[in-house]
VEXKOLLUM-6608 format. One line per 8 residues: number of its first residue (from 1); for each residue x, y, z of C-alpha. Coordinates in Angstrom, 1 decimal, always signed. Example, Ala and Ser with C-alpha at 12.3 -4.5 7.8 and 13.67 -1.06 7.14 Angstrom:
BEGIN
1 = +12.3,-4.5,+7.8 ~ +13.7,-1.1,+7.1 $
// end
This chain:
BEGIN
1 = +43.9,+77.8,-8.4 ~ +43.2,+74.2,-7.4 ~ +44.8,+71.2,-9.1 ~ +42.8,+68.1,-10.1 ~ +42.3,+65.8,-7.1 ~ +42.4,+68.5,-4.4 ~ +39.7,+69.5,-2.2 ~ +37.8,+72.6,-3.7 $
9 = +37.4,+75.5,-1.4 ~ +36.0,+78.3,-3.8 ~ +32.3,+78.7,-4.2 ~ +30.5,+80.9,-6.6 ~ +27.6,+81.8,-4.1 ~ +27.6,+82.6,-0.5 ~ +24.9,+79.9,+0.1 ~ +25.5,+76.4,+1.6 $
17 = +28.0,+74.0,-0.3 ~ +26.2,+71.2,-2.0 ~ +27.1,+67.6,-1.4 ~ +29.2,+65.7,-4.1 ~ +27.3,+64.3,-7.3 ~ +28.1,+61.7,-9.5 ~ +26.1,+63.3,-12.4 ~ +24.5,+66.6,-13.2 $
25 = +20.8,+67.1,-12.6 ~ +18.5,+68.3,-15.1 ~ +18.0,+71.8,-15.9 ~ +14.5,+71.9,-14.5 ~ +15.5,+70.5,-11.2 ~ +18.4,+72.9,-11.0 ~ +16.3,+76.0,-10.9 ~ +14.0,+74.7,-8.2 $
33 = +16.6,+72.9,-6.1 ~ +19.4,+75.1,-5.8 ~ +17.9,+78.6,-4.6 ~ +20.5,+81.4,-4.2 ~ +20.7,+82.5,-0.7 ~ +23.4,+85.0,-1.7 ~ +22.7,+88.7,-0.7 ~ +26.1,+89.7,-2.0 $
41 = +25.4,+92.6,-4.5 ~ +26.0,+91.5,-8.1 ~ +27.1,+93.7,-11.0 ~ +24.5,+94.4,-13.7 ~ +23.4,+93.0,-16.2 ~ +24.3,+89.3,-15.0 ~ +22.3,+87.8,-12.4 ~ +23.2,+85.3,-9.6 $
49 = +21.7,+82.4,-10.8 ~ +23.4,+79.1,-11.6 ~ +21.5,+78.7,-14.9 ~ +22.8,+82.0,-16.4 ~ +26.5,+81.4,-15.8 ~ +28.6,+81.0,-18.9 ~ +30.6,+78.0,-17.4 ~ +29.8,+75.1,-15.1 $
57 = +30.2,+76.0,-11.4 ~ +32.9,+74.2,-9.4 ~ +30.1,+72.7,-7.1 ~ +30.0,+69.9,-9.6 ~ +33.2,+69.7,-11.6 ~ +36.9,+70.3,-10.7 ~ +39.2,+72.0,-13.3 ~ +42.7,+71.1,-14.1 $
65 = +45.3,+71.8,-16.6 ~ +45.6,+68.9,-19.1 ~ +48.7,+67.7,-20.5 ~ +48.6,+64.9,-23.1 ~ +52.1,+63.9,-22.5 ~ +51.2,+62.7,-18.9 ~ +50.1,+59.0,-18.8 ~ +47.2,+59.6,-16.4 $
73 = +45.3,+61.6,-18.8 ~ +44.9,+58.4,-20.9 ~ +42.5,+57.0,-18.3 ~ +40.1,+59.9,-18.9 ~ +37.3,+59.4,-21.2 ~ +37.9,+60.6,-24.8 ~ +35.7,+62.8,-26.8 ~ +33.2,+61.2,-29.3 $
81 = +34.6,+62.9,-32.3 ~ +38.1,+63.0,-33.4 ~ +38.0,+66.5,-34.6 ~ +36.9,+67.7,-30.9 ~ +39.7,+66.0,-29.3 ~ +41.9,+68.5,-27.3 ~ +45.5,+68.4,-28.1 ~ +46.5,+71.7,-26.4 $
89 = +45.0,+73.7,-24.0 ~ +43.2,+76.9,-24.8 ~ +44.5,+80.3,-23.5 ~ +41.1,+81.7,-23.0 ~ +40.5,+83.5,-19.8 ~ +37.3,+83.3,-18.1 ~ +36.1,+86.8,-17.0 ~ +36.2,+87.2,-13.4 $
97 = +32.4,+87.6,-12.8 ~ +32.4,+86.7,-9.1 ~ +35.1,+87.2,-6.6 ~ +35.6,+83.4,-6.2 ~ +35.4,+82.6,-9.9 ~ +38.1,+80.6,-11.5 ~ +40.5,+81.9,-13.9 ~ +40.1,+79.0,-16.6 $
105 = +37.6,+76.1,-17.0 ~ +38.1,+73.2,-19.7 ~ +35.5,+70.8,-20.6 ~ +36.0,+67.0,-21.4 ~ +33.4,+67.1,-24.3 ~ +32.4,+69.3,-27.1 ~ +28.9,+70.7,-28.0 ~ +28.9,+68.1,-31.1 $
113 = +29.1,+65.3,-28.5 ~ +26.6,+66.7,-26.3 ~ +24.2,+67.2,-29.2 ~ +24.9,+63.7,-30.5 ~ +24.3,+62.2,-27.0 ~ +20.9,+64.0,-26.7 ~ +19.9,+62.8,-30.1 ~ +20.9,+59.3,-29.4 $
121 = +18.8,+59.5,-26.2 ~ +15.9,+60.9,-28.1 ~ +15.9,+58.1,-30.6 ~ +16.4,+55.4,-28.0 ~ +13.4,+56.8,-26.1 ~ +11.2,+56.8,-29.1 ~ +12.2,+53.2,-30.1 ~ +11.8,+51.7,-26.6 $
129 = +8.5,+53.8,-26.1 ~ +6.9,+52.6,-29.4 ~ +8.0,+48.8,-28.7 ~ +6.4,+49.2,-25.3 ~ +3.3,+50.7,-26.9 ~ +3.0,+47.9,-29.3 ~ +3.6,+45.3,-26.6 ~ +0.9,+47.0,-24.6 $
137 = -1.7,+46.8,-27.4 ~ -0.9,+43.1,-28.3 ~ -1.2,+42.4,-24.5 ~ -4.7,+43.8,-24.3 ~ -5.7,+42.1,-27.6 ~ -4.5,+38.6,-26.4 ~ -6.0,+39.1,-23.1 ~ -9.3,+39.7,-24.7 $
145 = -8.9,+36.8,-27.1 ~ -8.0,+34.3,-24.4 ~ -10.8,+35.5,-22.2 ~ -13.4,+35.0,-25.1 ~ -11.8,+31.5,-26.0 ~ -11.8,+30.4,-22.4 ~ -15.5,+31.4,-21.9 ~ -16.4,+29.6,-25.2 $
153 = -14.6,+26.4,-24.1 ~ -16.0,+26.5,-20.7 ~ -19.6,+26.9,-22.1 ~ -19.1,+24.1,-24.5 ~ -17.8,+21.7,-21.8 ~ -20.8,+22.7,-19.7 ~ -23.1,+21.7,-22.6 ~ -21.4,+18.4,-23.2 $
161 = -21.6,+17.7,-19.5 ~ -25.4,+18.2,-19.7 ~ -25.7,+15.9,-22.6 ~ -23.7,+13.3,-20.8 ~ -25.7,+13.6,-17.7 ~ -28.8,+12.9,-19.9 ~ -27.4,+9.7,-21.4 ~ -26.2,+8.4,-18.0 $
169 = -29.7,+9.1,-16.5 ~ -31.4,+7.3,-19.6 ~ -29.3,+4.1,-19.1 ~ -29.5,+4.2,-15.3 ~ -33.3,+4.1,-15.6 ~ -33.2,+1.2,-18.1 ~ -30.8,-0.8,-15.7 ~ -32.9,-0.1,-12.7 $
177 = -36.1,-1.4,-14.4 ~ -34.3,-4.4,-15.8 ~ -32.9,-5.1,-12.3 ~ -36.2,-5.0,-10.7 ~ -37.7,-7.6,-13.3 ~ -34.8,-9.8,-12.7 ~ -35.2,-9.7,-8.9 ~ -39.0,-10.6,-9.4 $
185 = -38.1,-13.6,-11.5 ~ -35.3,-14.7,-9.3 ~ -37.6,-14.5,-6.2 ~ -40.0,-16.7,-8.1 ~ -37.5,-19.2,-9.0 ~ -36.3,-19.3,-5.4 ~ -39.9,-20.0,-4.1 ~ -40.2,-22.9,-6.6 $
193 = -36.8,-24.4,-5.4 ~ -37.9,-24.0,-1.9 ~ -41.0,-26.0,-2.6 ~ -38.9,-28.7,-4.3 ~ -36.5,-28.8,-1.5 ~ -39.3,-29.1,+1.1 ~ -40.4,-32.4,-0.6 ~ -36.8,-33.5,-1.0 $
201 = -36.3,-32.9,+2.9 ~ -37.7,-36.2,+3.8 ~ -35.2,-38.2,+1.7 ~ -32.3,-36.1,+2.8 ~ -32.7,-37.3,+6.3 ~ -31.5,-40.8,+5.9 ~ -28.9,-39.7,+3.3 ~ -27.5,-37.2,+5.7 $
209 = -27.5,-39.8,+8.7 ~ -25.7,-42.3,+6.3 ~ -23.2,-39.7,+5.4 ~ -22.7,-38.6,+8.8 ~ -22.0,-42.2,+9.8 ~ -19.3,-42.5,+7.1 ~ -17.9,-39.1,+8.3 ~ -17.8,-40.4,+12.0 $
217 = -16.3,-43.7,+10.9 ~ -13.5,-41.8,+9.0 ~ -12.6,-40.7,+12.5 ~ -11.4,-44.1,+13.3 ~ -7.7,-44.3,+14.0 ~ -4.8,-46.4,+12.8 ~ -5.5,-50.1,+12.3 ~ -9.2,-49.8,+13.0 $
225 = -9.7,-47.6,+9.9 ~ -10.6,-50.6,+7.8 ~ -13.2,-51.2,+5.1 ~ -15.5,-53.4,+7.1 ~ -19.0,-54.5,+6.5 ~ -20.7,-51.5,+8.2 ~ -18.8,-49.2,+6.0 ~ -19.7,-51.1,+2.7 $
233 = -23.5,-51.2,+3.8 ~ -23.3,-47.5,+4.6 ~ -21.8,-46.7,+1.1 ~ -24.6,-49.1,-0.5 ~ -27.3,-47.1,+1.4 ~ -26.0,-43.8,+0.2 ~ -26.1,-45.1,-3.5 ~ -29.6,-46.4,-3.0 $
241 = -30.7,-43.1,-1.6 ~ -29.0,-41.1,-4.4 ~ -30.4,-43.2,-7.0 ~ -33.9,-42.5,-5.6 ~ -33.2,-38.7,-5.5 ~ -31.5,-38.4,-8.7 ~ -34.1,-36.7,-10.9 ~ -35.0,-34.4,-7.9 $
249 = -31.4,-33.6,-7.2 ~ -30.7,-32.6,-10.8 ~ -33.5,-30.2,-10.7 ~ -32.1,-28.7,-7.5 ~ -28.7,-28.4,-9.1 ~ -30.1,-26.8,-12.3 ~ -32.1,-24.5,-10.1 ~ -28.9,-23.6,-8.1 $
257 = -26.9,-22.9,-11.2 ~ -29.6,-20.8,-12.7 ~ -29.9,-18.9,-9.4 ~ -26.2,-18.3,-9.7 ~ -26.4,-17.1,-13.3 ~ -29.2,-14.7,-12.1 ~ -27.2,-13.6,-9.3 ~ -24.2,-12.8,-11.6 $
265 = -26.5,-11.0,-13.9 ~ -28.1,-9.0,-11.2 ~ -24.6,-8.2,-9.9 ~ -23.3,-6.8,-13.2 ~ -26.7,-4.7,-13.5 ~ -26.3,-3.3,-9.9 ~ -22.6,-2.7,-10.4 ~ -23.2,-0.9,-13.8 $
273 = -26.1,+1.0,-12.2 ~ -23.8,+2.1,-9.2 ~ -21.2,+3.2,-11.4 ~ -23.5,+5.3,-13.5 ~ -24.8,+6.7,-10.2 ~ -21.4,+7.7,-9.2 ~ -20.7,+9.0,-12.7 ~ -23.9,+11.0,-12.6 $
281 = -23.0,+12.6,-9.3 ~ -19.5,+13.5,-10.3 ~ -20.6,+15.0,-13.7 ~ -23.4,+17.0,-11.9 ~ -20.6,+18.2,-9.5 ~ -18.6,+19.1,-12.6 ~ -21.5,+20.7,-14.2 ~ -22.0,+22.9,-11.2 $
289 = -18.7,+24.3,-11.0 ~ -18.0,+27.8,-11.9 ~ -15.1,+30.2,-11.6 ~ -16.3,+31.5,-8.2 ~ -16.9,+27.9,-6.8 ~ -15.0,+26.9,-3.6 ~ -12.6,+24.1,-3.6 ~ -10.9,+24.9,-6.8 $
297 = -7.3,+24.1,-7.1 ~ -4.6,+23.3,-9.4 ~ -3.7,+19.7,-10.3 ~ -0.5,+19.6,-12.3 ~ -0.4,+17.0,-15.2 ~ -3.9,+15.7,-14.9 ~ -4.8,+16.9,-18.5 ~ -1.9,+14.4,-19.7 $
305 = -3.3,+11.4,-17.8 ~ -5.8,+9.5,-19.8 ~ -7.3,+6.6,-17.7 ~ -10.3,+6.3,-19.9 ~ -11.2,+2.5,-20.5 ~ -13.9,+3.0,-23.1 ~ -15.5,+5.3,-25.8 ~ -19.2,+6.3,-26.1 $
313 = -20.1,+3.4,-28.4 ~ -18.4,+0.5,-26.2 ~ -20.0,+2.6,-23.2 ~ -23.5,+2.2,-24.4 ~ -22.9,-1.4,-25.7 ~ -21.7,-2.5,-22.2 ~ -25.0,-1.5,-20.6 ~ -26.9,-2.9,-23.5 $
321 = -25.2,-6.2,-23.1 ~ -26.0,-6.4,-19.5 ~ -29.6,-5.8,-20.3 ~ -29.8,-8.4,-22.8 ~ -27.9,-11.0,-20.7 ~ -30.4,-10.2,-18.0 ~ -33.3,-10.9,-20.3 ~ -32.0,-14.1,-21.6 $
329 = -31.5,-15.3,-17.8 ~ -35.2,-14.3,-17.1 ~ -36.3,-16.5,-19.9 ~ -34.3,-19.5,-18.7 ~ -35.6,-19.0,-15.2 ~ -39.2,-19.2,-16.5 ~ -38.3,-22.4,-18.3 ~ -36.8,-23.8,-15.0 $
337 = -39.9,-23.0,-13.0 ~ -42.0,-24.9,-15.5 ~ -39.7,-28.0,-15.2 ~ -39.8,-27.8,-11.2 ~ -43.5,-28.2,-11.2 ~ -43.5,-31.9,-10.9 ~ -41.1,-34.0,-8.8 ~ -41.0,-37.7,-7.7 $
345 = -40.0,-39.0,-4.4 ~ -40.0,-42.9,-3.7 ~ -38.1,-46.0,-3.1 ~ -39.5,-46.6,+0.5 ~ -38.7,-50.4,+0.7 ~ -35.3,-50.4,-0.6 ~ -34.2,-47.6,+1.7 ~ -35.8,-49.3,+4.7 $
353 = -34.0,-52.6,+3.8 ~ -30.6,-50.8,+3.5 ~ -31.3,-49.0,+6.8 ~ -31.7,-52.3,+8.7 ~ -28.7,-53.9,+7.1 ~ -26.4,-51.0,+8.2 ~ -27.9,-51.4,+11.8 ~ -27.1,-55.2,+11.9 $
361 = -23.3,-54.6,+10.5 ~ -22.7,-51.9,+13.0 ~ -23.9,-54.1,+16.0 ~ -21.8,-56.9,+14.7 ~ -18.8,-54.7,+14.5 ~ -19.1,-53.3,+17.7 ~ -19.3,-56.6,+19.5 ~ -15.9,-57.7,+17.7 $
369 = -14.4,-54.5,+18.7 ~ -15.4,-55.1,+22.4 ~ -13.8,-58.5,+22.5 ~ -10.5,-57.1,+21.1 ~ -10.4,-54.5,+23.6 ~ -10.9,-56.7,+26.5 ~ -8.0,-58.9,+25.3 ~ -5.8,-55.8,+25.1 $
377 = -6.6,-54.7,+28.6 ~ -5.4,-58.1,+29.8 ~ -2.0,-57.8,+28.1 ~ -1.6,-54.1,+29.3 ~ -2.1,-55.2,+32.9 ~ +0.6,-57.8,+32.6 ~ +3.0,-55.2,+30.9 ~ +2.5,-52.7,+33.6 $
385 = +3.3,-55.2,+36.4 ~ +6.6,-56.2,+34.5 ~ +7.3,-52.4,+34.0 ~ +6.9,-52.0,+37.7 ~ +9.5,-54.7,+38.4 ~ +12.1,-53.5,+35.8 ~ +11.9,-50.0,+37.4 ~ +12.8,-51.6,+40.8 $
393 = +15.8,-53.5,+39.2 ~ +17.0,-50.3,+37.5 ~ +17.0,-48.4,+41.0 ~ +18.9,-51.4,+42.5 ~ +21.6,-51.1,+39.8 ~ +21.9,-47.4,+40.2 ~ +22.3,-47.8,+44.0 ~ +25.0,-50.5,+43.3 $
401 = +26.9,-48.0,+41.0 ~ +26.6,-45.4,+43.4 ~ +28.0,-47.5,+46.3 ~ +31.3,-48.1,+44.3 ~ +32.1,-44.2,+44.3 ~ +33.4,-44.2,+47.9 ~ +35.7,-47.4,+47.4 ~ +37.0,-45.8,+44.1 $
409 = +37.8,-42.4,+45.8 ~ +39.7,-44.2,+48.7 ~ +41.8,-46.2,+46.4 ~ +42.6,-43.2,+44.2 ~ +43.3,-41.1,+47.2 ~ +45.7,-43.7,+48.6 ~ +47.4,-43.8,+45.4 ~ +47.7,-40.0,+45.2 $
417 = +49.0,-39.9,+48.9 ~ +51.9,-42.5,+48.1 ~ +53.0,-40.5,+45.2 ~ +54.5,-37.8,+47.8 ~ +57.0,-40.3,+49.5 ~ +60.5,-39.1,+49.3 ~ +63.2,-40.2,+47.2 ~ +63.9,-44.1,+47.3 $
425 = +60.9,-44.5,+49.4 ~ +58.7,-43.9,+46.2 ~ +58.8,-47.7,+45.7 ~ +56.5,-49.9,+43.6 ~ +55.7,-52.3,+46.5 ~ +53.0,-54.8,+46.9 ~ +50.7,-52.1,+48.4 ~ +51.2,-50.1,+45.3 $
433 = +50.3,-53.0,+42.9 ~ +47.3,-53.9,+45.0 ~ +46.0,-50.5,+44.9 ~ +46.3,-50.3,+41.2 ~ +44.5,-53.5,+41.0 ~ +41.8,-52.5,+43.3 ~ +41.2,-49.5,+40.9 ~ +40.9,-51.6,+38.0 $
441 = +38.6,-54.0,+39.9 ~ +36.2,-51.2,+41.0 ~ +36.3,-49.8,+37.4 ~ +35.4,-53.2,+35.8 ~ +32.6,-53.7,+38.4 ~ +31.2,-50.3,+37.7 ~ +31.4,-50.9,+34.0 ~ +29.5,-54.2,+34.2 $
449 = +26.9,-52.5,+36.4 ~ +26.3,-49.9,+34.0 ~ +26.2,-52.4,+30.9 ~ +23.4,-54.3,+32.9 ~ +21.9,-50.8,+33.8 ~ +21.7,-50.0,+30.1 ~ +20.3,-53.4,+29.4 ~ +17.8,-52.9,+32.0 $
457 = +16.8,-49.3,+30.7 ~ +16.4,-50.8,+27.2 ~ +14.1,-53.4,+28.6 ~ +12.2,-50.9,+30.4 ~ +11.9,-48.6,+27.2 ~ +10.6,-51.8,+25.3 ~ +8.1,-52.5,+28.0 ~ +7.2,-48.7,+28.0 $
465 = +6.8,-48.7,+24.1 ~ +4.7,-52.1,+24.3 ~ +2.6,-50.2,+26.9 ~ +2.2,-47.3,+24.8 ~ +1.3,-49.4,+21.9 ~ -1.4,-51.4,+23.9 ~ -2.7,-48.1,+25.4 ~ -2.8,-46.6,+22.0 $
473 = -4.5,-49.8,+20.5 ~ -6.9,-49.7,+23.6 ~ -7.7,-45.9,+22.8 ~ -8.3,-46.9,+19.3 ~ -10.7,-49.6,+20.2 ~ -12.4,-47.3,+22.7 ~ -12.8,-44.6,+19.9 ~ -14.0,-47.1,+17.5 $
481 = -16.7,-48.5,+19.9 ~ -17.7,-44.8,+20.8 ~ -18.2,-44.1,+17.0 ~ -20.1,-47.3,+16.1 ~ -22.3,-47.2,+19.3 ~ -22.7,-43.7,+20.4 ~ -22.4,-41.8,+17.1 ~ -23.9,-44.2,+14.5 $
489 = -26.3,-46.4,+16.3 ~ -27.6,-43.6,+18.4 ~ -28.5,-41.7,+15.2 ~ -30.1,-44.7,+13.7 ~ -32.5,-45.8,+16.4 ~ -35.6,-44.7,+14.4 ~ -36.1,-44.4,+10.5 ~ -36.2,-40.5,+9.9 $
497 = -38.8,-40.4,+7.1 ~ -41.8,-41.8,+5.7 ~ -41.2,-41.7,+2.0 ~ -44.1,-40.9,-0.3 ~ -44.6,-39.7,-3.9 ~ -45.5,-36.0,-4.0 ~ -46.1,-33.9,-7.1 ~ -46.3,-30.1,-7.3 $
// end
């Protein structure tokens, strides 16, 4: 007999021993898996089969004597029913069917426990299987419902996209038609303005020259930037020309303003049409997407982003407002073209008189500037000569100061050498007094020379400053002469126009 926990050596069959198992196999598997290879003769009527044995073979379980008083038995699994708990071992003897059979075998559970366990497994299997079946049916129904709902939603979105594309195409055509009409009207206004500017060009020439003269004279520098007679005459000439051009210039300004408004309206139309073109292209792309299209991907959170700026009502109103604005600008453009049909250009004598007056004033001012420049050149030459003499004086002073360095070094070296006389020989004798006086005298001489050198340098700086001032003033006068003679009078040699009255 083997005890619990020991290696079992007894077998019921002469076939190979099976490996250890943690749980029993099912009945159906036992018959097919464990085939008897025993050729040992068996007594009749019992067959040598694992399924016909009245006890559990030792291949799966071990047997042992149970004693409730031993603490180790408490760790064993208790039977389910209280009435089936074993309190004492049964004396039943297992008949010796085989030669290697055990004398006794005791089970850990009762038949009631076995039946209860089976029934629990059956109920659990039915419950889980029915739940899984309900879930499977609900899943199939939900899949069909979601598929139908998704197809309906996708079809409705496609229909809405088609309607939206039609609306966009309608407004795009309206905007294109209005843009063409506005461009035609704008071109006509530009042609009328060109004709007006052509007749205005002859009066623009003297005005341009007078303004150019004023601009050039603004480049005068420093003291020459005065409000003199030529500047007064130029300002008066500009005023006269502007009074003659007032009506024509007002028309040009109005035409420019109207053209700006037309361009702004055209820009809004073109921008709106461009936006609709892009929107139509995108909606066409969206309308053509299918579940099998390429380039599909996930865009997490895109359905929570609402960047829309308008609703269909404001969207249509925006395009309608652009068209109405363009129509209003076209009407204003037509009125402007009617006003530009007649223009006046006059004032020949007055402009000619002002032209001559400016030329005379410029000649007189150029002569005055030439005289002032000549006098400045005379003073500058004198200052340059004095600067040359002062530089020579400064070099002399520097040389004198440099010549005092050697005597100072000799005197100080003698004093330093006499400091090495020993003991009582270190006497303050007349030589010592005279050396000290010599050092002080040289120091005073150097100080006087340096003071004079600073005065000379200050005088030289003053001369250089005066020279720079005169040179700057001379440059200013030359600049003024260049402006009056080369810039202004050179442009005003001939009268640039022959004013006449012209009407369109």
